[in-house]
N, C-alpha and C positions, 0 to 999 in steps of 0.2 A: 329556774335553772341557772346556775353561773357557766360561763365559758362555753356559749354555743357558736363554736366556729363553722363558718360556713364554707361551703365548697369554693366560692369564688376567692375568699381571703386566703385559703390552703393554696389554692393555686397560684396568686400573686406571690405570696411568700414563699413556693417553691420554685418560682421563676427567680426571684432574687439571691434566695440564700442557696449554700451548699454547706452542709454542718458536718465537719471535719469529728470532734470529739467533745463528750461531757467527761469531767473530773467531777465527780461527788462525795461529800463526805458528810455523815450524817452520827448524831450523838442519840441512843436510845438509852441512855441514863440520866437524864435531865426531867423527868419527871412522866405523870401519867396522862396529861392532856396535849402537850406540845413537843416536838422534837427540833434542836437547831439542824438547819441543812444548809450545808456551801456547796453553790454549783457554781463551776469556771467551764464554760462552752466556748469552743474555737469553731468559728465557723465564716465564710467567704460572702461576699456581695457581690455580684455582677453588676450593680449601678452604686458607686461609690456616692455618698451625700444622701442616697434614701432612707428612707426611716421605716421600720417592721416592729414588731412586737414578740417579746416571749410570754409564754406561758405561764402562770403562777397562779395558786390559789393558797393563801396564808394567811393566818392572823394578823403577823407582823413582818415588816420586811425591813431590816436595817441595815443594809450595804445594798447599793447598785453600782458596778464599776465598769465601763464601758471603756476599753482602749486607754485603761490608765486614771481616766476622768472619773469621778464620782458624781451620781445624778443624785438627785434630791427622792426618795422613795416615795414622799408624800406628792410629789408632782409627777411623778410617771408611773406608779402601781396605783391601780384601781381596784384591787381585791380580786383580780382575774386575770388581769395581762399587766406587761411591766413594757411601757413605752420606750425605743431605741432609736433614738434621733441619728442623724449626722453618720451614717455607718461609713468605715474603710474598705477596702478591697478585701483585707484580711483583719479580723476582728478578734479580741477576747473580751468575753462578759462575766465578770465574778458577781454572782448573787449571794447574800445573807439572809436568812429568813428563819423564822421559825413555823414550822408547818404543824398542822392538827391530827393526832391521830381520830382517825374517823372508827362511828359504829354502826355505818350502814352498809359494809360490805365493798366499799369503794375506796381506792386511795390506799393508805396504808390501815388498814383495820386493827383495832386493838382488841383482845379478848382476856377476860381474865376467867379461869375452869373455878366452878364453884367448889370441885372437889378437892383440888389440893391449893388454891390461890395463885395459881403458876400464871405468868403474863403470857400469852403468844400474840405473835403480830405475822401480818403476812400482807402483801399486796394484790390488788385487782384494778386494773389501769386498762383494760379494754372497756369503752371505743377511745377515752380521753381521758384518764385520770392519773398519769404520770406526772403532772404538775402539780398534784396535791403533794408530792413527796418531794421532787426536784424542780428547778424552774429547767423548760425545755420549750421547743418548739414541737407540739403535742400533737403531729400529725402522720401519716405512714409513711408520707414517702420522702420524708427529710430523715433519714438514717444516717447515723453515726455510730463511733463506737464509745463504749463505757467503761468507765474505770471507778470502782468503788470502793471506799474505805469506811467502815462500820465500827462504832464504838458501842459495846453492848456490855449487860449485866454479865458477870464471870460463868453464870451458870446455863447463858444462851449457846444454841447451837445457829450459825447462821448461814442461810444459803442466800446465792444470788445464780446469775446467768452462766458465770464461769468459776471454776474450781477456786479456791484461794489459794493463794500462794504465803497469805499469813493466817493461821486460825488459832485465835483465842488469846493470841499474846498478852500476858497479864501488863497494864498500864496502870501506874500509881496517878491517883487524883485525890485532891484535897477532900472531895464529898467521897472516897473509897475507891479501891482497886475496880477497874473495868477492864473488858476485853477488847484487843482491838483485832479487826478483821479486814483483810485485802483482797478484793476481788481485781485480776489484772484487767486489762481492756479487752474487750470482747471483739468480735467481729461486726460488721456493719450490720445493724439492727435496727427496728422500729422503737418508739418510745414504749409503745403499748405493750410489748411484749419481754421489756426487762422488768426485774423482779426482786424483791427482798421479802425473806421468810427468816424469822427470827424468833427463838426463846426455846423453854429445855424438852424440845422434840423427841421423843423416844425414835432412833433409826436404826435400819437393819440395811447391810452394805452387802453388794453383791459387786460381780463384773462378769460381761458378756461380750465377748468379739473384739476385746478390748476398749469396751467402754464404761468406766467405773458407772454403777448402778447406785441409787438409794431411794428409800423407800421410807418415809416419816410420818408420824402422827402424834399427838398429843400423849404425854407418858400416862397419863389416865386410862388411855384407851388402849394401850399397848399390849394388854392381854388379850386383845379381842383382833390384832392386826394379823390377819394370813397374809405376811409377806410373802411368803414361798408361791401362793396361787397366783400374786400380781406379778411377781415376776416371772414366773413361767410364762404368762401373757405377754409381757414385756419382752422378754428374748422371743417369742414366738414371732412379734411384731417387727422386730428388728432385722430377723433373717429375711422374712417376707417383703420386706419393704427396700433391705438393699437390693435385692434381685430385681424387684419390681422395678424402683427407681432410677437403678443404675448408679448412684451417688450415695456414697457413705454419708451416713447420718455425720451432721456439720458441727457440732455444738460441744464435741467433748466430751463432757462427762453428762449423766442423765439423772436429773431427781426426780421422785414424784411423791407428794406433799398432800398428805390429807390434815384439810383445815377447817377451823369452827366456824360457823355461821356464813358459809358460801353462798351466794346468791345464786350461781349458776351450777351445772353436773362439773365441771371443770375450765381451765382457762391454761392456753397453750406457751407460757413464758417459756422461751427458749433455755432448753437445759435446765427448767426449774418450775414442773408441770403442776399447779394447786388443783386440789380434786376437792368436792363436797364430801364432807367428814361422813356422811349417812353413807357411803360405801365403804367404810370399816362397820361391818356387820357385828352388833354386841348382841342380836339375838338373831335365832333361827330364822332364816328367808330361803324362798324357794329359787330353785337354778336361774329362773328368767331375772333375778337379780344378780347373779354371778354374770349372766349373759350381758346385761345392760353394761354391767362395770366393765367388763372385757372389750365392750362395745367403745365406753368412753374411753379408755385406756389406749386402743388403738386409733381413735377419733385423734386424741391429741398429739400422739406420735408423729399421725400423719401430717399435721400443722406444722411439723418441725420443718418440712418440707414445703407443703403447700401453707403459705401466713408467712412462718418466720424466715426462711431461705429465701422464697420468692412471695414477695407482698404486692396486694392490689396498690395501685397508685393513691386511690381514693374510695372510699364506703361505698361508692356506687357499685364495685366489682368485690363486694363482700361476700358474694356466692364464689367466688375463685378461691375463697380461703373453705368455706364452710359446706358448700356441696362436696367439694371434691374432698373432704376430709370423711364427710358421711360417707361418701361412694366407697372410699377406700377402706375405711374402717369394716363396712359390712363384708367388700370383697377379701378383703385379708382374714376376716373371721370365719369365713365360709371356706375358704381354702387352705387353714393355716392353724384353725383351733379345733375344738371338740364340738362347738358350735357350728357344725355343718348346715344347719336349716336357718342360717342368719337371714336368710333374704326370705323367709317365713315371718321371722318375726320383726323385718324390715316393713314388708307387705303390710304387716297387723299394725302396725304403732306409727312408724315414720310416715308412710304414703297415708295412712288416715289422716294424721297432721296436716301432710300437705293438702289433704281434696278438702278438708276443713277450712283452712286459710285462705285456699285457692276460690272459695264460693263466697267469701265476705267481700263487702263494698270497697274494702281498703286493699283488695288485692293488686298486686304489682308484678311486674315483669320480673322474672328472676335477675336480670342485668338491669337494677332498680336506680329509681332516680332519687340520689341524697342530696339535698341542699345544702344540710346543716347537722351538726352532730345530734340533735334532738330528733331528726328523721331516721337516724341509723339504729338508734337507742330503741326504737320499736321496732325494728327492721330485722331483729334476731327472731325469725319464726318460720312458720314451715314453708314457706316459700322458699327461703335463703337456706334452709338446712336440706328438707326432707323433697321437696318438689325438684329443687336442683339436682338432689344424687340421683332421684328417678329418671331425669333426663338424660343424666350422664350415663346411667345404667343402659339407657335406650341408644344414646351415642355409640357405646362400646359394641354393643348389636349391630349398630347399621357400617360403622366403619372397620369392626373386627378386631380383637382383643389385642392383637399382636400391634396393630398401626396405632391404636390409641395409646398404648403405652408408650410406643416408640415416639409417639409426639410429644408425651409427656417428659420422656427422658432428654431431648432435645430441648424442651421448653427451659427446663429447670438447667441445663448446659450453660445456654445462653444467658438466662437472666438469674444466675444466683448471686444473692446478697444486693440484687436490685428490687425495683417496681415494676409492675405491669398492668395491663388494660386487657381488656375481653380479645382484641383483635390479636395480641401476641401468642394466645394461647390457641386463637383458632387457624393462624398463620402455620404453627407446627403440626397442628394435627391435620390437616390440609394436605401439608407435604408427605407426611406419613403414610396419609390413604390414598392419596390421590384422587379425593373427593371435593367438591366445591360445598363447603359448609355454609355460605352466605343466605341460603333459602331456609337451612336447618335453624339457623343463628335467629333469621328473624322470626319463623314459627314458634320457637322453644325457648328462647332466652330473650327475646325483645316483645312478647306480649304476654298478656295477662289472660288467666280462664282458664277452664278445665274441660274437654270435650265430653260428649256421654254417647257410648256405642251400647244400639240394640240391634238384637237379631230380627230378621224378618224373612218368612219363610211360608211355603205353603207344603202340605204333606198330602198325598195322592191317597186313594183308597187301601192303598196295599202297606201304607204307614210309613213310604219313604218320603224324603224332602223331594219336590219337584222343582223347587226353586230356592234359592238361599243366598241371602244380602245384609252387608251390615250396614247399619243407618248410623249417621256421623251427626251429631248436635252440637250447638255452640252457644252458649247464654247470650242472650240480647243485647248486655252491655258490651261482651268481650266475645264479638263475633266470628273470630279466627277459626275456621277448619284446618286442623293440621294432616301431617302425613305420618302416618303410625305403621310401624312394623309390629304386628300382633299375631297371634296363634288362638285358633277356636278349637276346644275341645269337645269332644260327644261323650258324655259318660253314661253308664248302664248301674241299675242295680242289680246285684249278683250276690248268689249265696257268699261272695268275698269281700261284699260290701259294693260301695259305689267306684266302680273303677273307669277307667278311661279306656276307650274302645279306638278312638280315632284321634289324631291331630292335626289340624292343617295350619300352617304358617304363610303368611300372604301380608302384603303391604295394602293399606287402608287408606282412602285419600280422597277428599270432595264429601256430599253428603249421603252416596249411596254407593257401596263398593259388592259388584257381585260376587259369588264364591262358588263358581260352576262346579268345584272340586267335590261339593257335599251333596249336590244333585245326585239320588238315588241311593244316598246313604239312608239306613232305618231311622226315623226321628227317635232320641234317646231319650232317656228320662232327666238329662241335665245338659244343656247345651252353653258351655262357659266359654265367654268373648274373654279374651286378654288371658288366656292359660298361660301358665309360666310367667305371669306379670312381665312382659316386655313392654310395654307402654304406661306411658302415664295417663288414666283416662277413668271415668266412672262408666260402670257397667249397669246394663239392665238383664234380669232374667225374664224370660216368658214365663206365662201361665203355669205350664206343667213344671219349667225348670224349677219355679217359685215354690210349688207344692213338693217338690220332690226335695228342696233344701230344708224347707218347714217342717215334713216330716223325718227328714232321716238325715240330718247335714254332718251328723256325730258316725254316720256310717261312710263317707268319703273317706277312701283309703288310704291318701296322702296330704300330706299338712299343707302344703301351698295353696293348692287348688280349694281347700276346706277353708282356709283363711279367707281366700277369695269371695268364695260363696258368702261368708259371714259379713266381709266388708260390704258386698253388693245390697246384701239386707239391710245394713246399718245406712249405708248411702240413700236406700230408697225411702227408708223411714223418716230420714233426717230433711229427706225432699217431699214428706208428705205423700209419697206414691205407695207408700205400707203404711197401714196402719201400726202405731207403736205397740198396741196390745199384742200385736200379731209377732212384733219381732220378739217381744218379752216370751211369749210362748214358743218362738224358735228358739232362745237361748235356754229354757226349760228343757225343752224335749232333747236339745243337740247336745247340750253342755258334757253329759255323763259320757259320751264317745268320744270326747277329746281328749287326747294324750297331753298335747302340747300346753305346758304349764302356762307358758306366757299366752296363749290365745285363750284359756281360761279366763286368767287374770281381766285380759281385756275386754272378753266377753261382758264378763260380772260387770265392772265398772260401766261399761255402754248401758246394759240394762237395768241398772240402777239410776244411770243419767236419764234413759227414756221414762222410767218412772215417774222421775220428779220433773222432768221438762216435756216430755211430747206425750203423754197419757192423759187424756180425760181425767179431772182428778177424782170424778165419780168411780172410776175405776180403778185408781190408784193404790188402795188399801189392797183390793184383790188381787192384784200384780205383784205387791209385795210379798203376800201371802204364798202366792205360787212359788216366787223366784226361794224365797227362805225355806219352803215347807222341802223343796227340791234338796236345796244345799243341806239341809239338816239329814234329810235321808243319804246324801253322797257322803257326808261327813262322816257319819258312824259306819258306809259300806267301803269307805277308803281303805288303802293300803296303809298301816298304822305308820304314823311318822314319814310318809312320804310327803314329795312336795305337793300333789294335788291336793292330799288333807287339809293342808295346811293354807293352800287357796281358797277351799270351800268354807274353812272357819272365818278367812278376813272377809269373803264373801258373804257368809252368813250373818255377821256382824254389821255389815254395810245395808243389808236388809230386812233385817230383826225390827218389825212395826207392832206387829201385834200382841197381845197380851203372852200369848202364849209362846212366842217366839222370843219375847224380850227377858221372860223367864228362864227359858232356856239359856239365854246368854248370861243371865245372873248367877243362874248355876253354874257356869262356865269359870265365870270370873270370881266367883265365891269359894269354888273348889268343891260345891256340893254335888256336881256333875262333873264326871269326868269320861274322856272319850281316849279309847286306847290307842294309845300311842303319840296324843296330841299334847304336847307340853305348851302349859300356858306360861310362857317367858316374859320377861320385861316387857316386850313391846307389844306382845300381843294383849297383856293386861291392858296397857293404853288404849290400843284397838278396843278391846271390850268395854274398857271404862267410859271413852268417848261415846260410843251409841248410848250407854244407858244414861250417861249425862244429858244427852241432846234429847232424849225420850222421856226426861223427867225421873228416872228413876235412880239417878245419884246426885250429888250436890257438891259444896264446896267440902264437906266433911270427908268424902272418898278421895275428893281430889288432892286435898292435905296428906292424908294417909298414904296414897299411892307416892306423892311426892318425895315423903319421907323413906319410902323404901327404894326410891331412883334419885337422890338428889345431885342429879348431874345437870348437865346444860341441856340434854335431850329431854331430860326429866322435866325441867325448869320449861322448856317449850312444849312439851305435852300439855304440863299443866296450864299453861297460858290459853291453849286453843280450848281445852276442856273449861274452863273459866267462864271465857267468851260464848261459849255453846249452851250453857246452862239456860233454860226456856223461859226465863223470867223477864220482865222490865227493866228491872234493876241491874241484873248481869248485862243486859245490852246497855245501858247507859255508864257502867264501869267499863265496859270494853272500849263505848266509841272514846270517852274521855281519854284513855290511854292512846288511842291510836292517834289522836287528833294533837296529844300532848307532845310530840316529840322527844317522850322520853325514853323509849323501846331502842334497842338494838334491832337488826333487820331482821334476823331469824324471829325473835319472839313479836316483831311487830308482823310477818306474817302468817304466823300461827295464830294470832289474835284475830287479823281479820278472817281467817278461815272460819275459825270459829265464831266470829261475831256474823258472818253471812252464810250458817249452816243451811243447807238448801230446803229442810223441812221446817224452816221457822221464819216462812218468807213475813208471815204478818207481823211478828215480832218486828221486822227491822221498817216495815213502813214509815214509823214517825222518824226515819233518818232519811229519808229520801231529802227531804229539801236541804238537809245541814250536809248531804255527801253534796250537793250542785255548788252549795254556799261554800264549802271547803276547797272546791277544785283548784279554783284560781290562784287561792293564797297557797296550796300545796305545790302548784307546778311553779309559783314565782319564787318560793322560799326554801322548798325542801331539795335535795339532791335527786338528780334524775332517776336513781334506782326506786327512791321512797315516791315519787311524785307518779311514778308509772306504778307501782306496785298499788298505791291506793286507788288510782284513777280505775285500774283494770278489775281490782279483788273486792273494793266495795261498791262496785256498779250494782243497781237493784235488778241484777239478771233473773232473779229468783220470782219478782213480781211480775209476771207473767201476764201481761193487761195491757189495753192499747193505751192507757193512763203512761205507764212506763216511756212509751214511744213518744207521746205527745211533750213530755217533759224533758227528755232528751235532745227531741228538735227544738224547743222552745230556748232552751239554754244555750245549743250551736247558734239559732238565728240571733239573740239577744247578746250574747256575749263575744262572739267572734273567738273562740279558743286558738290556741296557738295550733298550726298542722299536725303537730304529733298527737296532743292531746285531743284533737277532734277525732283521727283515726281512730283511738281507744273507745272514745263515747260511740262512732258510726258503729265500730266491731260489737258491741255490748248492745245497741238497739237492734243491730241484725240479728243476733242471737235470740230477742225477745221475739222478733216477727217471725224468726224460722220456728219455734216453739208454737206460737200460736196457729200457724199453717199446720202444723204437726198433731195440734190437739184438735183442730176442727175435724181435720181426715179421721182421726182416730174415733171422736164422738161420732161421726158418720159410720164408722164400722159396727156399734152398737146397735144402730137401728134395724 
């Protein structure tokens, strides 16, 4: 990977430099491989005579002029950096280069729409890829203003951080007319949140509270763009954040652009947020997808304050951006939108992600140690986003919501347009709350690992508690026992479902905390520790409570405790404290009583994951029949056209394994079988076909026919995944050759990898284990960070759940001493195999 800036290098560069402004000029009409890029940067140096470097990745550099002196590019440019010797107190640098369009989703990405042949461009610069488009000091604490001029084809819309003062003015050129766009200087911001989006985008414009709004997508997707729904959430977010943060939106206009082949969910470019194009729904989706899109919209909007206005000094404090944006978005969603149960979704999705990440050998404190850029690229994880947001939720309960946001408002007021560290935030929260947060910070932000809470009690002859305590445990590798504020709920089975009878809230610390307030209470059917999800912890269910959940989880009246019970059972399954087959049976018995479609979809994904990874392989077919059979019945009985019916249809497709269920799936795909209210639209057809292909019921003929019906970018991506999932050695060989060829764009690359590693086809992957390990070093050295990381994660032999996979991984690490970031990815993959082996042994024991 090129351009691995270290923290020490960044600190030294920030120590001596202060950057004033960038003036950048780009020409997007010069060809389809490269584009001319001219940068003029003005900066000061605290130590005249010192030497530093500026970042640039470009196929060629034609001119480097420092303070009027021409430097030889052959001498000062090494492909990733330009050396700058003999600096003065005030400096002007001019760089002329030909930069490359990317197909990896990094830098300035170029995409050609297969529907109409139109070209679309967009930037993705986080963590440090701005220097793929213009020469810059590419680190977050060297903020500057940015003035941008762009020459583009005449039919292009061009968007950047500021509103243009020249929009598409026609310029005559010997090669033909082109348009000129000028974006005047921004406020001071970090390089990674600068942006350029260009192409014949369709746009819907609006205005709210004096803020110009734009929603963009490709022209061929315009018929599917529900701009009104997007704008509704956007306006709700602005109203809520303006009041909450005490500071108006700082960047003038606000554009939201749905772009093709995006690598992440979205990116918080100041005033020009880019989103994964899949959020433009071309087929019917459940409300869970709309809820997820709304959370993403509000997350990126929160970044305008947390990250763009006030930015972490270095990537150690990435959580200051991501944890706060995640917390703020869910908080806003629960208070300002129709998704008032957003914290249930958070507990079900984000928190599950955090718990999984925090139990890996690579877990790290929320405030992480990031020595270089490769380290941060693998740190966009469940700790940085979801655990941090969970801990912030607990902090709000600890200091009080008014004091918390008063501290946040003071933080913004002092540090706007600047850079901060953890101590800056804590100082303001302490001042607002009157609490010393040093101990809280040490426990929650500066240590890794998750605690486990268990109830311990005795019951007298009359059925009442004679003693009750909460036991707190910590992992051996991360032994910190923390202070928790949590609630304990007592739930009884009634004719109105399983309902809460009593709730006790208390502070828990140390290995054992007595709860005298519960002594004398009748033992309930369900004891739920961490009721209302106040703290970040794993919880365990006692024997009676677990039986209640297994027998009647769907009877729990409220959504959040129901989600917490399912999460506890899932966590017990992953920790081999509960047989995976029992978890599958729990889902089968309880799924019909769950009305929250987001929870339904998560439970079905986890049940399928348990069947592939955690159950004894000898029971797997039985388990799949149980799940598919239940979903078949629910599918036909569900409200026609409802969200649950659609969720059941997708779940049935994922779990159909037997001939009977595959034949039903085939009938749905062919149209020979219909279900009242269920429309087999484009995306659902691909879902059904993918399962049929993976099961050997369809092949290239059907894939090609489906692509003829859907000749779009999404269709091409779906077809690539299906082809790689064909269960033959020949198909796997063709997929592997494409994966390692470097010829694919990022979206097709991921889709092909997903099909190649189809979980039910582990034996077909076995011949590629040695090839995977042989390819790793070259991939990490030669590919971009996004591609190398994607390959290392997705191609890892995770579904070969056997000791040999562990041995092979350990041998590679010992023999090759891979880079720390790559080593982390391998250790995480190995940990997943170890966990699966333990769970399978536990499941096999349950059959005896």
